[in-house]
N, C-alpha and C positions, 0 to 999 in steps of 0.2 A: 504494500500500500504506500509506503514511504517513497518507493522508487517512482510510482506513478505521479505522486505529488511533485517530486523533483522534476520529472520530465515535463509535467504541465507548466511548472514555474519557468523552466528553461525555454520552452516554446513561447511562452508569453513574453519573456524578456527579448527573445530574438525578434518576435513580431513587432515589439515596440521599437527596437533598434531600426528595423527596416522602415517602419512608419516614419520615424524621425528623419532618416536619410532621404526618403521620398519627399517629405515636406520641405527639407532644406534645398533639394534639387529644384522643386517647384518654385520656391522663393527666389533662388538665384536666377532661374530661367526667366521668371516674371520681371525681375529687376533689369535684366539684360534687354528684354524686349522694350521696357519702358524707356531705357536710356537711348536705344537705337531710334525709337519713334520720336523722342525728344530732339535728338540730333537732326533727324530728317526734317522735322518741323521747323527747327531753327534755320537750317540751311536753305529750305525752300526748294524751288525748282532749279535754281542756279547752282552751278558747280562752284565749290569753294576755291578761292585763290588767296594767296597771301596778300596783305595790303600793299598797295602801291608805295614804293619807297620814293622819296623825292629825288629827281634826277639832278645831277651836278656836273659841272665841267671839271675834267681832270687834266692836269698839266704836269709834264716832266720836262724841265729845262735845265740842262747842265752845260754851262758855257765856260770854255777855257779861254780866258782873256789873252793868253800868250800864244795860242796856236791859231794862226791865221792862214795855215797852209790850205791850198786848194787840192782836196783829195779826189777831185773829179777829173784829173788830167788823164789818167788811164781808166779805161772801161772795166767794169766787173767782168770776170773775177780777178783781173790783174791787180786791182787796187781795192782793198776792203778795210781801210783803216777807219772809215766812218768819220764824219765831221765832228770836230770837238766843240763846235758852236751850234748845237742843235736844240730845238724845242719842239715838243709834240703836244697835241691837244686831242681829246676825245670826250664824248659825253657818256656818262654811265647810263645803262639801260637794263631792263629786266628781260630774262630769257623768254618770258611769255609773249614778248612782242618782237619777233625776229626782224620785222621790217625796219626797225630802228637801226639795225646794224648797217643797212644799206644807205639810209637817208637820215643821218644823225645830226650833223651840224648845219644849221640853217641861219643865213645872214650872220656868219661868224666873223669876228674881227678881234685883233689884239694889237697892243702897242707896248713899246719899251721906252722909258723916259728917264732922265736924270732929274736932279733938283731944279735945274734951270730950263730944260726944254725936252721936247719929244725927239727921240733919236730914230725911231723906226715904227712903222705901222703897217698892218696887213689887213685886207678886207676881202672876203669872198662873197660875191653876190649870188652864187649858186649854192645848192645844197650838196654837201660832201659827207662822206662816211666819217673821216677824221682828217687830222693834219699831223702827220708823223714825220720825224726827221727833218723838220724845216730848218734850213741853214740861216743863221744870223749873219748879216753882211760883215766881212772882215774889217771894214773901215771904222766900225764903231769902237771907240777907245774906252775900255773898262779899266779905270785906274784904281790902284789900291786906296782904300779909305773912302772912296766915293760910294754913294747910295744910288741904287737904280730900282725902278718901279715897273711892275708888270700889271697890265689891265687886259682883260678879255671878256667878251660877251657873246651871247648867242640868243636866238629868238625866244626860246621857251624855258630857259633856266636862269638862275640868278647870276649876276656878273661876278667874276672872280678878280682878286687883286693880290699882290704880293710885293715885298721889297726886300732887298738884300744889300749888304755892305761888302765890298770886295776885300778879301783877306790880303795879308802880306805875301810876297813871293817866297817860295821855299828856297833854302840855301842850295848851293851847287852840290851835285852828286860827285863823290870821290870813288874811283875804282881802286879796290884793294887787291883783287886777284881775279883771274878767270882761268878756267880749266875745261878742256874738251875731254869727254868721256865716251866710252863704248859700253853699252848695256846689253847683257845677254839675258834673254827670257828663259824661264824654267820650262816653258812649253811654247809652241808656235802660236802666234796671234790668231784669233778666230776668223778674221776676214781674209787676209792675204798670206797667212802662214809665216810671217816674219819671225826670225829667231833672235835678231839683234836690232838695236836702235842707237841713234846718236843722242848725246846730251851735252849741254853746256851749263856749267855752274858759274855764277857770278857773285862775287863778294864785293859789296859796296857800302858806303855810309853817307850820312848827311847830318849836318848840325841842326839842332832845333832852335838855336839862337836864344836860348833861355826864355822862350815865349811859351807859356803854358796854355795859351788859348789858340793853339794851332792844331789843325787836323789834316791828315794826309791820305792820299790814295796813290797806289803804285800800279802802273801798267807796263806791259812788255810788248814791243812790236818787232816783227821780223821782216827782213827783206831778203828774198831768196828765190828758189824755184822748185818746181815739181816735175822732174824729168819723166815720171811714169804717167803723166796725164797729158792729154791733148790740149788742155786748157791750163797752162802753168799759172800758178799764183805767185805774184811777185812781191806784194806787200800785204800784210795782214797783222792784226792783233794776235798774240800768242797766249796759250795756256802755260802757266808756270806754277811751281810749288815753292814754298818757303821752307828751306832746310834749317835755317837758324835765324833768329832775330832776338835782340836783347830787349825788345819791346813787344808786349802782347798785341795781337791784331786779329783780324778776321777777313775772310773772303766773302764778297757779296757781288751781285750783278750790278754793273754800272750801266744804267739804262742809256740807250742811244748808241752804244757800241755793239758791234757784232764781229764775228770772225768765221772763217771756214774750217770745217773738219770733215774728214772722210767718214762716211757711214757705209762701210763695206764698199759697194760698187758706185755709190753716189757721193757727191760732195755737197754739203748743206751748210747753211748759216746757223750759228749758235750764238747765244749771249756771251758777253765777255765778263769775266769775274776780275775785279780789282782787289788789291789787298789794302785794308784800311787800318790806320794807326791813329791813336789819340796822342797828340804831342805831349800832354802832361804826364804821360807814362814813360817817356823816354829817359833812360838812365844816363846820368852824367852829361846831359845835353847833346849826346851823340847817338843816333840810331845806327846800329850795325846790323846788316841783314845779308843773308846769302840765299839766292834764289836759283832755281834750275828749270830748264825747259827741255822736253824730249821731242825729237823729230826723227824723220826717216823711219817711221813706223806706219801702221795702217790707220792712224788717227790724225796725226798732225798734217797740216797742209804742205809742209816743206820736205823735200828730200835733201836739199842743200841750202846752206845759209850763207849769205853775203855779209849781212850786218844785223846787229840787234840794237834796239833803242829802248832804254829804260826811261819812262816818263814819271816824274814825281809831281803830283798836284797838291797844292795847299787848298783845302776845301773849307767852306763855312761849316760851323757847328751843326746847323740845321740839316745839311746834307749828310754829315757823319751820322747823326741820329736817325735820319731816314734810312740810310743803308744798314745801320745796326738793327732797325726794325725788320728789314727784309731778311737779314741773317738770322735773327731770333725766330722769325716765322718759319723759315726753312728748317731750322734746327729742331723745332718742336712740332712740325706739321704732322708727324706720325704718332704723336702722343696725345690720346684723348683726354688725359688728365692735366695737361699743361695749361697754364694761365693764358687767357686771350692776349693776342699781340695787337697793339694799336699802332697804326702807321703814322709816324711823326712826319710833319710837313709844315709848310708855311704858306699854303694857298688859302686865303680867306674866302669863304663862300663855296669852296670846292675841295678837291683832293689833289695831292701831289707835292712837288717841290720845285722851287725856282732858285738856282744857285749859280754864282759866278766864281770861278776858280782862277788861281795863278799856277804856273807850272815852270819846270825846268827839265832838262833831259840830258842823258848820257848816251852817246853813240859808240858802239864797239864794232869795228870793222874786221873782217876776216880776209886775209890775203895769204894764200889763195882761199877760195870759198871752202867752207867746211861742210 
């Protein structure tokens, strides 16, 4: 008799458990249906899109006051140094409206002026997609300590403006040593099966002039040839590594510059990375740095080198912070837990940077060609 009572009690408990589970499922299902109906009712018949973000003018202008060379003497791909006096404009847009990519800037104009007068102006009466790589005339004299102003406007977005003071020129570059090297790879390269490559290591230095408010960018340019191509490249910016530097720095894309690289059977344009240094971090007022560049492989544009040119730019602080933002973004882009990166700039009413730099250079000639 006791066994029957226990069995009945067990069955009753099990039935209560099933009943509670079914009630919970019914409640959860009902709540889900209510939420879905509520969302559909709120959304209505129209598909949901994120709110329109205000469009703005974007500007990247990095002007080297000391580089007035005409880089258009030789046609591409024979000369790809890119103008050092460039400025670019485009308008931000949303991907939901692809037609804006084709017809973005309407009744666009911009001007550059000093404290006393307007130095240059541009106006487009037609609608254009963007204005990229526009060359500032070489006759405009940007002198150290002077302030220059940028204004730009377009039909449907707020006007943008900016101003910048030209920094001091950097000191001369001093060549300490240079060495030619032959590199042997552990296995053949993927595209052309190269087993060796050429390399040049350059040790140089420059004085900071005891000026703690100076910021620098370093570029490397090559003059040579590519005997394996029917379209030899004679002049181009080059990729380089920093083997040693007594001052911390970082690599970041210097907007407006591009260079050629082999992509297996094709040769393509890629962005140029410059090395950026905060002058206040330089030890004993002298920056000592050793860089190297590799060529005669399946990546670099040159098989042989005739000369190398190191260019040292003194840049405004705002450009240094802008580039450091890009560096930090690229460094943390794969980390979902990193802090958001805000792009520093000096474009009022829009996005980007307007900067005027001063520069000096060191040319190294190879005779015979290396």
